[in-house]
C-alpha positions in Angstrom: 4.5 32.3 -13.2 7.5 34.6 -12.5 9.7 33.4 -9.6 11.0 35.5 -6.8 14.4 35.6 -8.4 12.9 37.0 -11.7 10.9 39.7 -9.8 13.8 40.8 -7.7 16.9 40.2 -9.8 19.2 42.5 -7.8 18.5 41.0 -4.4 21.3 39.2 -2.6 20.9 35.5 -1.9 20.6 36.0 1.8 17.7 38.4 1.3 16.0 36.1 -1.2 16.2 33.3 1.4 14.8 35.5 4.0 11.7 36.3 1.8 11.3 32.6 0.9 11.3 31.6 4.6 8.6 34.3 5.2 6.4 32.9 2.4 6.9 29.3 3.7 5.7 30.2 7.2 3.2 33.0 6.8 0.0 30.8 6.7 -0.7 31.4 10.4 -0.2 35.1 9.9 -2.9 35.2 7.2 -5.3 33.2 9.5 -4.9 35.3 12.6 -5.2 38.5 10.5 -8.4 37.3 8.7 -7.0 38.8 5.5 -5.0 38.2 2.4 -1.3 38.7 2.6 0.7 40.0 -0.3 4.5 40.3 -0.6 5.6 43.4 -2.6 9.2 43.6 -3.9 10.7 46.9 -5.3 11.2 47.2 -9.1 13.8 49.5 -10.6 13.4 50.3 -14.2 16.1 50.7 -15.4 18.2 49.3 -12.5 19.4 52.4 -10.7 22.1 53.0 -8.2 22.0 51.6 -4.7 19.6 53.6 -2.6 17.6 54.8 -5.5 13.8 54.9 -5.2 11.7 52.1 -6.7 9.8 52.9 -9.9 7.2 50.2 -8.9 6.4 47.2 -6.7 5.8 43.7 -8.0 3.8 41.1 -6.1 6.1 38.2 -5.4 3.8 36.2 -3.1 0.2 35.8 -2.1 -1.7 33.8 0.5 -5.3 33.6 1.4 -6.7 33.0 4.9 -8.6 29.9 5.9 -10.5 32.0 8.6 -12.1 34.6 6.4 -13.2 35.3 2.8 -10.5 36.4 0.4 -10.7 39.8 -1.3 -8.5 38.7 -4.2 -10.1 36.1 -6.3 -7.4 36.0 -8.9 -3.7 35.2 -8.6 -1.8 38.5 -8.5 1.8 37.2 -8.4 3.8 39.0 -11.1 1.5 42.1 -11.1 3.4 45.4 -11.0 2.0 48.6 -9.5 3.4 52.1 -9.4 4.1 53.9 -6.1 1.1 56.1 -6.8 -1.1 53.0 -7.0 0.3 51.6 -3.8 1.2 54.6 -1.7 1.2 52.8 1.7 3.5 50.1 0.4 5.8 52.9 -0.9 5.9 54.7 2.4 6.5 51.4 4.3 9.4 50.6 2.0 11.0 54.0 1.9 10.6 54.9 5.6 10.8 51.4 7.2 7.6 51.8 9.3 4.2 50.1 9.3 1.5 52.2 7.6 -2.2 51.7 8.0 -5.5 53.2 7.0 -5.3 53.6 3.2 -7.8 52.1 0.8 -7.3 50.9 -2.8 -10.1 51.6 -5.2 -11.6 48.6 -7.1 -13.6 48.3 -10.2 -16.5 46.6 -8.4 -16.8 49.7 -6.1 -15.7 47.8 -3.0 -12.7 49.0 -1.0 -9.6 47.2 0.3 -8.0 48.4 3.4 -4.2 47.9 3.7 -1.7 47.5 6.5 1.8 47.7 5.0 4.6 46.0 7.0 8.2 46.6 6.0 10.2 43.3 5.8 13.5 43.9 7.5 16.5 41.7 6.8 19.8 42.5 8.6 18.8 46.1 9.1 17.6 46.7 5.5 14.1 46.9 4.2 13.9 44.4 1.3 10.2 44.1 0.7 6.8 44.9 2.1 4.1 42.5 3.4 0.7 43.9 3.0 -2.4 42.8 4.9 -5.4 43.5 2.6 -9.1 43.1 3.4 -12.4 44.6 2.7 -14.0 46.0 5.9 -17.3 46.4 4.2 -17.7 42.6 4.0 -16.3 41.6 7.4 -18.6 41.2 10.4 -17.9 43.1 13.6 -15.0 41.4 15.3 -15.6 39.7 18.7 -13.2 39.4 21.6 -11.4 36.4 20.1 -10.9 38.0 16.7 -9.5 41.2 18.3 -7.1 39.1 20.3 -6.0 37.3 17.1 -5.4 40.7 15.4 -3.4 42.0 18.3 -1.3 38.9 18.0 -0.8 39.6 14.3 0.4 43.1 15.1 3.0 41.6 17.4 4.3 39.3 14.6 4.1 42.2 12.2 6.4 44.2 14.5 8.8 41.3 14.6 8.9 41.3 10.7 9.5 45.1 10.8 12.4 44.6 13.3 13.9 41.7 11.3 13.1 39.1 14.0 10.6 37.1 11.8 10.9 34.8 9.9 13.3 32.9 12.1 16.7 32.1 10.7 15.9 28.4 10.3 13.9 26.5 7.7 10.8 25.9 9.7 8.9 24.3 6.9 5.2 23.4 7.5 4.1 19.8 6.6 0.6 18.4 5.9 0.3 17.6 9.6 1.4 21.0 10.8 -1.4 22.7 12.8 -3.2 25.7 11.5 -4.9 28.5 13.4 -8.3 26.8 12.9 -7.0 23.6 14.6 -6.3 25.4 17.9 -4.3 28.3 19.2 -2.9 29.3 22.5 -1.1 32.5 23.5 1.5 32.3 26.2 3.0 35.1 28.2 6.7 35.6 28.9 6.5 33.1 31.8 4.8 30.4 29.8 1.3 30.9 31.2 -1.7 30.6 28.9 -3.2 34.1 28.3 -5.6 33.0 25.6 -6.9 29.6 24.4 -9.2 29.2 21.4 -12.3 27.0 21.6 -10.8 24.5 19.2 -7.6 24.2 21.3 -9.7 23.6 24.4 -11.7 21.0 22.6 -8.5 19.3 21.5 -7.2 19.1 25.1 -10.5 17.7 26.2 -10.5 15.0 23.5 -7.2 13.7 24.9 -8.4 13.7 28.5 -7.2 17.0 29.8 -10.1 18.9 31.3 -8.4 21.4 33.5 -8.8 25.2 33.0 -5.8 26.0 30.9 -6.2 29.8 30.9 -3.9 31.3 33.5 -2.0 28.0 33.9 1.1 26.5 32.5 0.5 23.5 30.3 2.4 21.2 32.5 0.0 22.1 35.3 -2.9 20.7 33.4 -1.0 17.5 32.4 0.5 18.4 29.0 4.2 18.0 28.3 5.8 21.3 27.3 9.3 20.3 26.1 8.7 22.1 22.8 7.7 25.3 24.7 10.8 25.2 26.9 13.0 24.6 23.9 11.4 27.5 22.0 11.9 29.9 24.9 15.5 28.7 25.4 16.5 28.8 21.7 14.2 31.7 20.5 13.5 29.5 17.6 10.2 27.6 16.6 9.8 24.1 17.9 7.5 21.3 16.9 6.7 18.3 19.1 4.3 15.4 18.8 2.9 14.4 22.2 1.1 11.1 22.8 -1.0 11.4 26.0 -1.2 7.8 27.1 -3.7 5.8 25.0 -6.1 8.7 24.8 -4.7 10.5 21.9 -1.9 12.4 20.2 -1.5 16.1 19.6 1.2 18.0 17.7 2.3 21.4 19.1 4.1 24.1 17.1 5.5 26.8 19.3 6.6 30.2 17.8 8.4 32.4 20.3 7.3 36.1 20.3 10.1 38.6 20.5 10.3 42.3 21.2 13.6 44.1 20.8 15.4 40.8 21.2 13.6 39.7 24.4 11.0 36.9 24.8 7.6 38.4 25.3 5.5 35.2 24.9 4.8 32.5 22.4 2.2 31.5 19.9 1.3 27.8 20.2 -0.6 26.1 17.4 -2.1 22.7 18.4 -3.7 19.9 16.4 -5.3 16.7 17.5 -3.9 14.0 15.2 -5.2 11.0 17.1 -7.3 9.8 14.2 -4.3 10.2 11.8 -2.1 8.1 14.0 -4.8 5.5 14.5 -5.1 5.2 10.7 -1.3 5.0 10.4 -1.2 2.1 12.9 -4.0 0.4 11.0 -2.2 0.7 7.7 1.0 -0.6 9.3 -0.9 -3.5 10.7 -2.5 -4.3 7.3 0.9 -4.0 5.5 2.4 -6.5 8.1 -0.5 -8.9 7.5 -0.1 -8.7 3.7 3.6 -9.3 4.0 3.0 -12.3 6.2 0.6 -13.7 3.7 3.1 -13.4 0.9 5.7 -15.0 3.2 3.4 -18.0 3.9 2.6 -18.4 0.2 6.3 -18.5 -0.6 6.8 -21.1 2.1 3.9 -23.2 0.8 5.2 -23.0 -2.8 8.6 -24.1 -1.5 7.0 -27.0 0.3 5.1 -28.0 -2.9 8.4 -27.9 -4.9 10.1 -30.0 -2.3 7.3 -32.6 -2.5 7.6 -32.6 -6.3 11.3 -33.2 -6.0 10.7 -36.2 -3.8 8.2 -37.5 -6.2 10.7 -37.0 -9.1 13.3 -39.1 -7.4 10.8 -42.0 -7.3 10.0 -41.6 -11.0 11.5 -44.4 -13.2 11.1 -42.8 -16.6 13.6 -40.0 -17.4 10.9 -38.0 -19.2 8.8 -38.0 -16.1 11.7 -36.8 -13.9 12.5 -34.0 -16.4 8.8 -32.9 -16.5 8.7 -32.8 -12.7 11.9 -30.8 -12.5 10.6 -28.3 -15.0 7.4 -27.9 -12.8 9.6 -27.3 -9.8 11.5 -24.5 -11.5 8.2 -22.9 -12.6 6.9 -23.0 -9.0 10.2 -21.5 -7.7 9.9 -18.7 -10.2 6.5 -17.8 -8.7 7.9 -18.1 -5.2 10.6 -15.6 -6.0 7.9 -12.9 -6.6 6.2 -13.7 -3.2 9.5 -13.6 -1.4 10.2 -10.1 -2.6 6.6 -9.0 -1.8 7.0 -10.4 1.7 9.8 -7.8 2.3 7.7 -4.9 0.9 3.9 -5.3 0.8 3.4 -2.1 -1.2 2.1 -4.2 -4.1 4.9 -3.3 -6.5 8.2 -5.1 -6.9 11.4 -4.1 -8.6 11.4 -6.6 -11.5 15.2 -6.5 -11.8 15.5 -8.2 -8.4 13.2 -11.0 -9.7 15.4 -11.3 -12.8 18.6 -11.6 -10.7 17.0 -14.3 -8.5 15.9 -16.3 -11.5 19.4 -16.1 -13.0 20.9 -17.4 -9.8 18.5 -20.3 -9.8 19.5 -21.2 -13.4 23.2 -20.8 -12.6 22.9 -23.0 -9.5 20.8 -25.7 -11.1 21.7 -25.9 -14.8 25.2 -24.6 -15.3 28.5 -26.3 -14.3 32.1 -26.8 -15.3 31.1 -29.0 -18.2 28.6 -26.3 -19.5 29.8 -22.8 -18.4 27.2 -20.3 -19.4 27.6 -16.6 -18.4 24.5 -14.5 -17.7 24.4 -10.7 -17.9 21.5 -8.4 -16.8 21.2 -4.9 -18.3 18.7 -2.1 -17.9 15.8 -1.9 -15.5 12.1 -2.6 -15.9 11.1 -0.4 -12.9 8.6 -1.5 -10.3 5.7 -3.7 -11.5 2.5 -4.9 -9.8 2.4 -8.5 -8.8 -0.3 -9.2 -11.4 2.3 -8.4 -14.1 5.5 -9.5 -12.3 4.3 -13.0 -11.5 3.4 -14.2 -15.1 6.4 -12.3 -16.5 8.7 -14.1 -14.1 7.3 -17.4 -15.3 7.8 -16.3 -19.0 11.4 -15.3 -18.3 12.1 -18.6 -16.5 10.8 -20.5 -19.5 13.1 -18.5 -21.8 16.1 -19.2 -19.7 15.2 -22.9 -19.4 14.8 -23.0 -23.2 18.3 -21.5 -23.6 19.9 -24.1 -21.3 18.0 -27.0 -23.1 18.6 -26.0 -26.7 21.1 -23.2 -27.2 24.2 -25.1 -26.2 23.8 -28.8 -27.0 27.6 -29.4 -26.7 30.6 -27.7 -25.0 31.7 -25.0 -24.8 29.0 -22.9 -23.2 28.3 -19.3 -24.1 26.9 -16.0 -23.0 23.3 -14.9 -22.4 22.2 -11.3 -22.1 18.9 -10.2 -20.5 17.9 -6.6 -21.4 15.1 -4.8 -19.5 13.3 -1.6 -20.4 10.4 0.5 -19.4 9.3 3.6 -21.3 6.2 4.2 -19.2 3.9 2.6 -21.6 5.5 -0.8 -22.2 7.8 -3.2 -20.4 10.3 -4.9 -22.6 12.3 -8.0 -21.9 14.9 -9.3 -24.4 16.9 -12.5 -24.0 19.8 -12.9 -26.4 22.1 -15.9 -26.5 25.0 -16.9 -28.7 24.0 -20.5 -29.2 23.1 -22.6 -32.2 20.0 -20.6 -33.1 16.5 -21.7 -34.1 16.1 -24.9 -36.2 15.4 -24.4 -39.9 11.7 -23.7 -40.6 10.9 -22.9 -37.0 7.4 -21.4 -36.6 6.6 -20.2 -33.1 2.8 -20.3 -33.8 2.9 -24.0 -34.7 5.5 -25.1 -32.1 3.9 -27.6 -29.7 6.4 -27.7 -26.9 5.0 -27.2 -23.4 7.4 -24.3 -22.6 6.5 -22.5 -25.8 2.8 -23.0 -25.1 3.1 -21.6 -21.6 5.0 -18.5 -22.7 2.6 -17.9 -25.6 -0.4 -18.2 -23.5 0.9 -16.0 -20.6 2.1 -13.3 -22.9 -0.9 -13.0 -25.2 -3.7 -14.0 -22.9 -2.7 -13.0 -19.4 -0.5 -10.0 -20.2 -1.9 -8.8 -23.5 1.6 -8.4 -24.9 3.6 -9.6 -27.9 6.2 -12.3 -28.3 8.9 -12.7 -31.0 11.6 -15.3 -31.5 14.2 -15.1 -34.2 17.8 -16.2 -35.0 20.6 -13.8 -34.7 23.3 -13.4 -37.3 22.7 -16.4 -39.7 26.2 -15.9 -41.2 27.9 -17.1 -38.0 28.5 -20.7 -37.1 26.4 -20.1 -34.0 23.9 -17.3 -34.9 22.2 -17.3 -31.5 18.5 -16.7 -30.7 16.7 -13.5 -29.7 13.5 -13.6 -27.7 11.6 -10.3 -27.1 8.6 -9.8 -25.0 6.7 -6.5 -24.8 4.0 -6.0 -22.2 1.6 -2.9 -22.1 1.2 -1.4 -18.7 -2.5 -1.0 -19.2 -2.9 2.4 -17.4 -0.8 1.4 -14.4 1.8 3.9 -13.2 4.9 2.0 -12.2 8.1 4.0 -11.5 9.8 4.4 -14.9 13.3 3.3 -15.5 15.7 3.7 -18.3 15.8 0.9 -20.7 18.9 -0.7 -22.2 21.0 1.6 -24.3 
C-alpha cells in the first residue's frame, strides 16, 4: 500500500504531519457523520510549478464509521481520480471552500453523495477530506442524528479554517472512547447541550442520576478537570475519573473553535469500570503467583539447608559429596523460582539464570588454589519455566562436571558459556580448556549420575540433543565442548541474537 509520502511527494514535512494527525484522530468524525471519510491529496503529473492545478487526486486515507453502513467495501487508498471524476473535490481544493450536493455514479446503480471539506494548514489548502454516503440506503435521520451531523459540520468548518486537527499528537488508544460509547456536547460556558443515551447510561452506572442536560458536569457530581483544561488550553484533554468505588469513566474533551474563539466542546465518554476491575484482578493474580514462586524458593532453600546439616553428620566422604551435589541441584532450581518471584509473567530471561549459576560455582568451587574464570556470551532470550528449570539443572551439572574433572591439578583455566536462540531452538554450549575427555569416552554408556541426569532431562523432558567432545586433541589440554540444543516446541519466546 502506498504511503502518504509516496502519494504526496512534494508536500512539506509540516503539511504531511498535519494530514497524519488528521487521520489519527478522525474516527469520531466518521462516527458523527454516519459516513465514510476519504482523504484526497493533489497529484501533479508531471510535477508542475507552484500554484499549478492538479491533474488528479489520490486517496491517501480512508475510514469507515462504526455508526452506519459503509458505502465503500474495498480499500481505495492509492486510487487516483481525475478532476472530472471528482468535481466537488476539485472545487474544494482550488477554491478553499466546502462543497456539497454532488453525486458520484457507481456501477451498481447506487449513488454516493459527497461533502468535500478543504484541509487547511497554515493558510494553505493541502488536501480535501470528503464525506461520502449513499442517501438511498440511509434511514430518515432522527433528532439525535441531526444533532450529530450539525456537530460534524462544526468540526468540518474547523478543518477548513485550519483549526483541526489540533497541533498536538492526540493519539487514540484502545481505551479511548468512541462516539458509540457516549457523547456530550457542551456550549461555550461548559453546560451540557446534548447528551446521548449511552452517555446518560454510563453516568447512571457510576451512580450519577441527575439530569445532565442544561447543567455543568460538576453540578451532577462529575469531575471536569479535563474540560477546564481543554477550554483553557484550546487543546484536547483526556482524563480517567474514578467515582468512588462505583466505577471509572474516561473522558476525552475536544474543544470546538470558531474563528479562534471557544464555541463549545465535544466530550466522548466511556465507562471502563469492568476493564479496571479486570486489571485489578490480573494484578492480584500476578502478585499471588509471584508470592507462590517466592515461597517455593524459600522452601527449596530450607531443604538445601537441611541437607547441608545432614551432610555435616555424614561420616563417609562419598556420602558428603553426594549430599553436596544434591544441594547444588536444588539451588539451581531455586534460582529459577527466585527470578519468577520478581516477574510472574511466566517467562524468565535465561541469561540471568546462567549468571546466578556461575556465581554459585565461583563461590562454592573455585578458590586461590584452583582459579577458574567463567565468561558468558550471547543470550537465549526469555524462556518459559517449563524449559528454564530443567535447562538450569542441565547447565549446573555441566559446570559441576567441569570443576570435578577438567582441572584435576593447578593451575585452573577458563570456561566459556555461549547462549543462542534463533526462534526455533535454544542452544547452550559450554567450552573449557581442561584435560578433555578420557580416551574411549562414550556418552551413551557413561554411568555417572550427573551424565545420567543431563541425558534424561535433555532427551526426555526437553526433547533436545546433547553432544560432548574433546577440543583440539593436538594440545596438551584439549578441553571439552558440551552442546545442548532444545526445540522451542511452538512457543514464542523473545528472540535474541546468539553468539557470533
